[in-house]
C-alpha positions as CSV (number, residue, x, y, z in Angstrom):
1,M,0.0,0.0,0.0
2,N,1.3,3.5,-0.8
3,N,0.9,5.4,2.4
4,A,1.9,8.8,0.8
5,R,-0.9,11.2,1.5
6,T,-2.3,12.9,-1.5
7,E,-2.0,16.6,-1.3
8,A,-5.0,18.8,-2.6
9,G,-4.2,20.5,-5.8
10,P,-5.4,24.0,-7.1
11,G,-9.1,24.3,-6.7
12,Q,-9.3,21.2,-4.4
13,Y,-10.3,21.2,-0.6
14,N,-8.4,19.7,2.3
15,A,-10.2,17.6,4.9
16,P,-7.4,16.6,7.2
17,A,-9.6,14.5,9.6
18,L,-11.3,12.8,6.8
19,D,-7.9,12.1,5.2
20,K,-6.7,10.4,8.4
21,G,-9.7,8.2,8.9
22,L,-9.5,7.0,5.2
23,D,-5.8,6.4,5.6
24,I,-6.6,4.1,8.6
25,L,-9.3,2.2,6.9
26,E,-7.4,1.7,3.7
27,L,-4.3,0.5,5.7
28,L,-6.2,-2.0,7.8
29,A,-8.1,-3.3,4.8
30,E,-4.8,-4.6,3.4
31,T,-3.3,-5.8,6.6
32,S,-3.9,-9.1,8.4
33,P,-4.4,-10.0,11.3
34,G,-4.4,-6.5,12.5
35,L,-2.1,-3.6,13.9
36,T,-1.9,-1.7,17.2
37,Q,-2.5,2.1,17.4
38,H,1.4,2.6,17.5
39,Q,1.8,0.3,14.5
40,I,-0.9,2.1,12.4
41,A,0.8,5.4,13.3
42,A,4.2,4.2,12.3
43,R,2.8,2.7,9.0
44,L,1.1,6.1,8.2
45,G,4.0,8.4,9.2
46,R,2.0,10.0,12.1
47,T,2.0,10.0,15.9
48,A,-0.1,7.7,18.0
49,S,-1.7,10.7,19.8
50,E,-2.6,12.3,16.4
51,L,-4.7,9.3,15.4
52,F,-6.0,8.3,19.0
53,R,-9.4,10.2,18.5
54,M,-9.9,9.1,15.1
55,I,-9.5,5.5,15.8
56,E,-11.8,5.8,18.8
57,V,-14.5,7.4,16.5
58,L,-14.1,4.6,13.9
59,V,-14.6,2.0,16.8
60,R,-17.6,3.6,18.1
61,R,-19.1,3.9,14.5
62,G,-18.4,0.1,14.0
63,Y,-15.9,0.4,11.3
64,L,-13.1,-0.9,13.5
65,V,-13.0,-3.4,16.3
66,R,-10.2,-3.6,18.9
67,L,-9.2,-7.2,19.9
68,P,-8.7,-7.4,23.7
69,A,-6.1,-10.3,23.4
70,D,-3.4,-8.3,21.6
71,G,-4.8,-4.7,21.4
72,T,-4.8,-4.7,17.7
73,Y,-7.4,-3.2,15.6
74,Q,-9.1,-4.9,12.6
75,I,-11.5,-3.6,10.0
76,T,-15.2,-4.8,10.3
77,L,-17.5,-5.8,7.6
78,K,-19.5,-2.5,7.9
79,M,-18.2,-1.0,4.6
80,F,-19.0,-4.4,3.0
81,E,-22.6,-4.1,4.4
82,L,-22.9,-0.5,3.1
83,A,-21.7,-1.5,-0.4
84,H,-24.5,-4.1,-0.3
85,R,-27.1,-1.3,0.1
86,Q,-26.2,0.2,-3.3
87,P,-29.1,-0.4,-5.7
88,P,-27.1,-2.3,-8.4
89,V,-25.5,-4.6,-5.8
90,R,-28.9,-5.3,-4.2
91,R,-30.5,-6.1,-7.5
92,L,-27.7,-8.5,-8.4
93,L,-28.0,-10.2,-5.1
94,A,-31.8,-10.4,-5.1
95,V,-31.6,-12.1,-8.5
96,A,-28.6,-14.3,-7.9
97,M,-29.0,-15.6,-4.5
98,P,-32.2,-17.8,-4.9
99,R,-30.6,-19.4,-8.1
100,M,-27.4,-19.9,-6.4
101,H,-29.1,-21.9,-3.7
102,A,-30.9,-23.9,-6.4
103,L,-27.6,-24.5,-8.2
104,A,-26.0,-25.8,-4.8
105,R,-29.0,-28.2,-4.2
106,E,-28.8,-29.5,-7.8
107,T,-25.1,-30.1,-8.0
108,S,-24.2,-30.7,-4.4
109,Q,-21.5,-28.2,-4.9
110,S,-20.9,-24.8,-3.2
111,C,-20.9,-21.7,-5.5
112,H,-19.8,-18.1,-5.0
113,L,-20.4,-14.7,-6.8
114,V,-17.4,-12.7,-7.5
115,V,-17.0,-9.0,-8.7
116,L,-14.1,-6.8,-9.4
117,H,-13.6,-4.1,-6.7
118,D,-10.7,-1.8,-6.1
119,H,-8.4,-3.7,-8.4
120,R,-9.2,-6.9,-6.5
121,I,-11.7,-9.8,-6.8
122,L,-14.2,-9.8,-4.0
123,V,-16.6,-12.5,-2.9
124,L,-19.9,-10.8,-2.9
125,A,-22.1,-13.9,-2.1
126,Q,-21.5,-17.5,-1.3
127,V,-23.7,-20.7,-0.8
128,D,-22.6,-23.8,0.8
129,S,-22.9,-27.4,-0.5
130,P,-25.7,-29.2,1.1
131,E,-23.4,-32.2,1.7
132,A,-21.8,-32.8,5.0
133,M,-18.5,-32.0,3.4
134,G,-17.6,-29.5,0.7
135,F,-15.4,-26.6,-0.1
136,S,-16.4,-22.9,0.2
137,V,-14.9,-19.4,0.0
138,R,-15.5,-17.0,2.9
139,L,-18.0,-14.2,2.1
140,G,-16.1,-10.9,1.8
141,A,-12.9,-12.5,1.1
142,H,-10.9,-10.7,-1.5
143,F,-7.9,-11.8,-3.6
144,P,-5.4,-10.1,-6.0
145,F,-6.6,-9.7,-9.5
146,R,-4.0,-11.9,-11.3
147,A,-3.8,-14.5,-13.9
148,D,-4.0,-17.6,-11.8
149,R,-7.5,-16.7,-10.7
150,V,-10.2,-18.0,-12.9
151,S,-12.7,-15.2,-12.0
152,A,-10.1,-12.7,-13.0
153,R,-9.6,-14.3,-16.4
154,V,-13.4,-14.5,-16.9
155,L,-14.0,-11.0,-15.9
156,A,-11.2,-9.8,-18.5
157,A,-12.5,-12.0,-21.3
158,F,-16.1,-10.5,-21.3
159,Q,-15.4,-6.8,-21.6
160,A,-15.0,-4.3,-24.4
161,P,-11.7,-5.0,-26.3
162,E,-9.9,-1.9,-24.8
163,R,-11.1,-2.8,-21.2
164,S,-10.1,-6.4,-21.8
165,V,-6.6,-5.3,-22.8
166,E,-6.4,-3.2,-19.6
167,L,-7.4,-6.0,-17.3
168,I,-4.8,-8.4,-19.0
169,D,-2.1,-5.8,-18.2
170,E,-3.4,-5.5,-14.6
171,M,-3.3,-9.3,-14.2
172,L,0.3,-9.4,-15.5
173,R,1.4,-6.6,-13.1
174,N,-0.2,-8.2,-10.0
175,D,1.1,-11.7,-10.7
176,P,4.5,-12.5,-8.9
177,A,5.2,-15.1,-11.5
178,P,3.2,-13.9,-14.6
179,P,2.7,-16.0,-17.8
180,A,3.7,-14.8,-21.2
181,R,1.5,-12.0,-22.3
182,D,0.7,-14.0,-25.5
183,Q,-0.2,-17.0,-23.5
184,L,-2.6,-15.2,-21.2
185,S,-4.2,-13.2,-24.3
186,R,-4.9,-16.6,-25.9
187,S,-6.4,-18.0,-22.8
188,V,-8.7,-15.0,-22.3
189,D,-9.8,-15.3,-26.0
190,L,-10.5,-19.0,-25.6
191,I,-12.6,-18.2,-22.6
192,R,-14.6,-15.5,-24.5
193,R,-15.2,-18.0,-27.4
194,R,-16.1,-20.8,-25.2
195,G,-18.2,-18.8,-22.8
196,Y,-16.7,-20.1,-19.6
197,E,-13.6,-21.3,-17.8
198,Q,-12.9,-24.8,-16.5
199,H,-9.4,-25.2,-14.8
200,V,-7.9,-27.4,-12.3
201,S,-7.4,-25.3,-9.1
202,A,-4.0,-23.5,-9.0
203,T,-4.6,-23.2,-5.2
204,L,-6.1,-26.4,-3.8
205,P,-5.6,-29.9,-5.2
206,G,-8.9,-32.0,-5.9
207,I,-10.9,-28.9,-6.9
208,T,-11.9,-28.1,-10.5
209,D,-13.0,-24.5,-10.8
210,L,-16.0,-23.9,-13.1
211,C,-16.6,-20.1,-13.7
212,F,-19.1,-18.4,-15.9
213,P,-19.6,-14.6,-16.5
214,I,-22.8,-12.8,-15.5
215,V,-23.2,-10.2,-18.2
216,D,-25.2,-7.0,-18.5
217,H,-27.2,-5.9,-21.5
218,G,-23.9,-5.0,-23.4
219,G,-22.6,-8.5,-22.8
220,H,-20.0,-7.3,-20.4
221,A,-19.3,-9.2,-17.2
222,V,-20.4,-7.5,-14.1
223,A,-19.7,-10.5,-12.0
224,T,-18.7,-14.3,-12.2
225,L,-20.3,-17.3,-10.8
226,T,-17.8,-20.0,-9.7
227,Q,-18.3,-23.6,-8.7
228,P,-15.2,-24.9,-7.0
229,Y,-16.2,-28.6,-8.0
230,L,-15.0,-31.1,-5.3
231,S,-15.0,-34.8,-6.3
232,Q,-16.2,-37.0,-3.4
233,R,-17.9,-40.3,-2.9
234,D,-21.4,-39.0,-2.2
235,V,-21.7,-36.5,-5.1
236,R,-23.2,-38.2,-8.0
237,M,-23.3,-35.4,-10.6
238,P,-20.1,-35.3,-12.8
239,V,-18.3,-32.1,-13.7
240,A,-19.9,-31.8,-17.3
241,E,-23.4,-32.0,-15.7
242,A,-22.6,-29.6,-13.0
243,R,-21.2,-27.2,-15.7
244,A,-24.4,-27.5,-17.7
245,A,-26.6,-26.7,-14.8
246,Q,-24.4,-23.7,-13.9
247,A,-24.7,-22.4,-17.5
248,R,-28.5,-22.4,-17.1
249,I,-28.4,-20.7,-13.8
250,V,-26.0,-18.0,-15.2
251,E,-28.2,-17.5,-18.3
252,Q,-31.2,-17.0,-15.9
253,I,-29.5,-14.4,-13.8
254,S,-28.1,-12.5,-16.7
255,R,-31.4,-12.4,-18.6
256,E,-33.1,-11.1,-15.5
257,L,-30.6,-8.4,-15.1
258,G,-31.5,-7.4,-18.8
259,A,-28.8,-9.3,-20.8
260,T,-29.0,-11.3,-24.0
261,M,-26.9,-14.3,-23.4
262,P,-24.3,-15.3,-26.2
263,D,-24.7,-18.8,-27.3
264,A,-21.3,-19.6,-26.3
265,V,-22.2,-19.6,-22.7
266,Q,-24.2,-22.7,-23.1
267,P,-21.6,-25.6,-22.8
268,P,-21.1,-27.8,-25.8
269,G,-23.4,-30.8,-25.6
270,A,-25.7,-29.1,-22.9
271,R,-29.3,-29.3,-23.9
272,R,-31.9,-26.9,-22.7
273,R,-34.7,-28.5,-20.7
274,S,-38.2,-27.2,-20.9
275,P,-39.9,-26.7,-17.5
276,G,-41.7,-29.8,-17.6
277,A,-38.9,-32.0,-18.9
278,R,-37.9,-35.1,-17.0
279,R,-34.4,-35.1,-15.4
């Protein structure tokens, strides 16, 4: 994180107290597990006494919490909750959540909804597998926007060409061991033509990530829906069927949000079922 404070330019206004509060929140949003008041001050180049009142106000308003065990401060989920109150986010969640629950029941897999936020991928919603065992990603978790994340590649694939190039550049910058640019560009192009990404997890063995875009009326990805498919004895549905079920759910969500889904998003060999068709 760049802790250098931005000076107001000509015609701009200074709000020193607000700057301090935002500095604290931005610092703790990128720090785990937490920092003491003196550590916060040292990181921001300020004195502890200078930040004392600001920290106390942020605690009182519910943006920070102080852990009694070690005296460190951590950011709460309040800003995450505030973001959920925005009309576009509320609409996305209202449409997606019932269908995500239906997908989890049908496939016996967990699924999660991801958006791009502040140059990172953010888990906006998550539904657990109904099975006794399963794999899930924590609600509110965020990860670097880089090439080894399926959601990042899918988000980059379904954008206007100029924006797609920008996101490819960003993935390469964020990756400590980036692939060759041509290789990543070909991968993104394949995802765009195929309509989804399926890839053995780069993070956890035994997981196959299935990731589809949720698109707006212009065909641009506003979010992704990912199933981290976990093979286990009691799960009967194979990967291909789980992927086809996911494609139908994504199409339903996108259509309700006003999109016309491209044919590519329907996986090869997946047949649409009429409402009364037998499974």
